[in-house]
C-alpha positions in Angstrom: -0.1 32.9 -27.2 -2.1 32.0 -24.1 -0.5 32.5 -20.8 -1.4 32.5 -17.1 -2.5 35.8 -15.7 -1.1 35.3 -12.2 -4.4 34.9 -10.4 -5.4 31.5 -11.5 -6.8 32.5 -15.0 -5.4 32.8 -18.5 -5.2 35.6 -21.2 -4.2 36.0 -24.7 -0.8 37.7 -25.3 0.7 39.1 -28.5 4.5 38.3 -28.5 7.5 39.1 -30.6 10.5 36.8 -31.0 14.2 37.3 -32.0 17.0 34.7 -32.2 20.7 34.6 -32.7 23.6 32.2 -32.6 26.0 32.8 -29.7 29.1 31.2 -28.2 29.2 30.5 -24.4 32.7 30.9 -23.0 33.7 28.2 -20.4 34.5 29.5 -16.9 38.1 30.5 -16.2 38.1 28.6 -13.0 37.7 25.0 -14.2 35.3 22.8 -12.3 34.0 19.5 -13.6 35.0 17.7 -16.9 34.5 19.8 -20.0 36.5 20.8 -23.1 38.2 24.3 -22.7 36.4 25.7 -25.8 33.4 28.0 -26.5 30.1 26.1 -26.7 27.9 27.0 -29.7 24.4 27.7 -28.8 21.1 29.6 -30.0 19.6 32.4 -27.8 15.9 33.0 -28.3 14.1 35.8 -26.8 10.2 36.1 -26.6 8.5 39.2 -25.1 5.0 40.5 -24.9 3.9 43.4 -26.9 1.5 46.0 -25.3 0.8 43.9 -22.1 -2.7 45.0 -20.4 -2.3 47.7 -17.8 -1.3 46.2 -14.4 -0.3 42.8 -15.9 3.4 41.7 -15.9 4.5 41.3 -19.5 5.7 37.9 -20.6 9.4 37.6 -21.3 11.4 34.4 -22.0 15.2 34.2 -22.6 15.8 30.7 -23.8 19.1 28.9 -24.6 19.2 25.8 -26.9 21.9 23.6 -28.4 19.5 22.7 -31.2 20.2 25.0 -34.2 17.7 27.6 -35.0 18.5 28.6 -38.7 15.3 30.6 -39.1 12.0 31.9 -37.7 10.3 28.5 -38.2 13.1 26.7 -36.1 13.1 29.4 -33.5 9.2 29.2 -33.0 9.5 25.4 -32.7 12.0 25.8 -29.8 9.5 28.3 -28.3 6.7 25.7 -28.6 8.9 23.0 -27.0 9.4 25.4 -24.0 5.7 25.9 -23.6 5.4 22.3 -22.8 7.7 22.8 -19.8 4.9 23.1 -17.2 3.1 20.0 -18.1 6.3 18.1 -18.2 7.2 19.4 -14.7 3.8 18.3 -13.4 4.6 14.8 -14.7 7.9 14.8 -12.9 6.0 15.9 -9.7 3.5 13.0 -10.2 6.6 10.7 -10.6 8.7 12.0 -7.7 6.0 13.3 -5.1 3.3 10.7 -6.0 5.2 7.5 -6.8 8.4 8.2 -5.0 10.3 7.3 -8.1 13.4 8.7 -6.5 13.1 6.6 -3.4 13.5 3.2 -4.9 16.4 1.2 -3.5 17.3 -0.8 -6.5 21.1 -0.9 -7.1 21.2 -1.8 -10.8 20.0 -0.1 -14.0 18.3 -3.4 -15.1 16.1 -3.3 -11.9 15.4 0.4 -12.1 14.3 0.8 -15.7 11.2 -1.5 -15.8 10.1 -0.1 -12.4 10.4 3.5 -13.6 8.5 2.6 -16.8 5.6 1.1 -14.9 5.4 4.0 -12.4 5.6 6.5 -15.2 2.5 4.9 -16.9 0.5 5.4 -13.8 1.9 9.0 -13.2 0.7 9.8 -16.8 -2.7 8.3 -16.1 -3.1 10.5 -13.0 -1.8 13.6 -14.9 -4.4 13.0 -17.6 -7.2 12.5 -14.9 -6.2 15.6 -13.1 -6.1 17.7 -16.3 -9.6 16.3 -17.3 -10.9 17.2 -13.8 -10.1 20.8 -14.4 -11.9 21.2 -17.8 -15.3 22.8 -17.9 -16.9 19.5 -18.9 -15.6 17.6 -15.9 -19.0 17.5 -14.3 -20.6 16.0 -17.5 -17.9 13.9 -19.1 -18.0 10.3 -18.2 -15.1 9.1 -16.3 -14.9 6.0 -18.4 -13.6 8.2 -21.1 -10.5 8.8 -19.1 -10.0 5.6 -17.0 -11.0 1.9 -17.5 -14.6 1.0 -16.5 -13.4 -1.4 -14.0 -11.8 1.3 -11.9 -14.9 3.4 -12.3 -17.1 0.6 -11.1 -15.0 -0.5 -8.2 -14.5 3.1 -6.9 -18.1 4.0 -7.3 -19.2 0.9 -5.5 -16.8 1.8 -2.6 -17.8 5.5 -2.5 -21.6 5.4 -3.1 -22.4 1.7 -2.3 -23.5 1.1 -5.8 -21.9 0.8 -9.2 -22.2 4.0 -11.2 -20.5 3.6 -14.5 -22.0 7.0 -15.6 -20.0 8.7 -12.9 -18.4 12.0 -14.2 -14.7 12.8 -14.3 -15.3 15.2 -11.5 -17.0 12.7 -9.2 -14.3 10.0 -9.9 -11.5 12.4 -9.2 -12.8 13.6 -5.8 -13.9 10.0 -4.9 -10.3 8.8 -5.7 -8.9 11.7 -3.6 -11.2 10.6 -0.7 -9.9 7.2 -1.0 -6.4 8.6 -0.6 -7.3 10.4 2.5 -8.7 13.8 1.4 -11.7 15.0 3.2 -12.9 17.1 0.2 -14.1 19.9 2.4 -14.9 23.3 0.7 -12.0 25.1 2.3 -9.5 22.4 1.3 -7.2 22.9 -1.7 -7.4 20.6 -4.6 -6.0 17.1 -4.0 -2.2 16.9 -4.5 -0.1 14.2 -6.0 0.6 12.2 -2.8 -3.2 12.0 -2.1 -4.1 10.9 -5.6 -1.2 8.4 -5.7 -2.4 6.8 -2.3 -5.9 6.7 -3.6 -4.8 5.1 -6.9 -2.7 2.4 -5.1 -5.6 1.5 -2.9 -7.9 1.4 -5.9 -5.6 -0.7 -7.9 -5.6 -3.3 -5.1 -9.4 -3.3 -5.0 -9.7 -3.7 -8.8 -7.2 -6.7 -8.6 -9.2 -8.1 -5.7 -12.4 -7.9 -7.6 -10.8 -9.7 -10.6 -9.4 -12.3 -8.3 -12.9 -13.3 -7.1 -14.3 -13.3 -10.6 -16.4 -10.1 -10.3 -17.0 -9.1 -13.9 -19.8 -7.7 -16.0 -20.8 -4.9 -13.6 -24.6 -4.5 -13.8 -26.1 -1.1 -13.6 -29.5 0.2 -14.6 -30.2 -2.6 -16.9 -26.7 -2.6 -18.5 -23.8 -5.0 -18.1 
């Protein structure tokens, strides 16, 4: 298993796993609406074997209401939990970036389509940020991650010329700059709010370019 080492890197960890069916007894002091009977659940423990000297050993104690009848089931639940951090980052993109909790619609019919649209944008930004952290970010083309129209418009704004060959790294930090980040060496990596502001501005710029019929971006003899 690959885990964070606590200092910004990662390391491989050898882990053991155990599981058992348990019953959770409801509180004696009743609060909320629930049936006064034990709840069947499955407890899964994952712990690191022979952690390196000085490293905090990994240990997870997980509770699930999805049956774990054997080792394969238990490992599947563990794999689900491994996705927790990326899911939480998506939630941050939705909440901190798009302000998905600040919408003032009063009906489910109005909320659902808006949440769906904003979630698509949040996922796009999550994928972009993840790509910008990969080793090939400086060489991988941004057009592999976002639509070429966005690359063309953003590069024209940032460098005064269309650069469809812009890298993921260059696109990411240009977008952050559009959102208000100065990209100074001592600055931390752009956060969700900055990325969201940049994307909203870029979206308007792309729509404006389309409205005036700017298509077929020409660069270095290509269209």
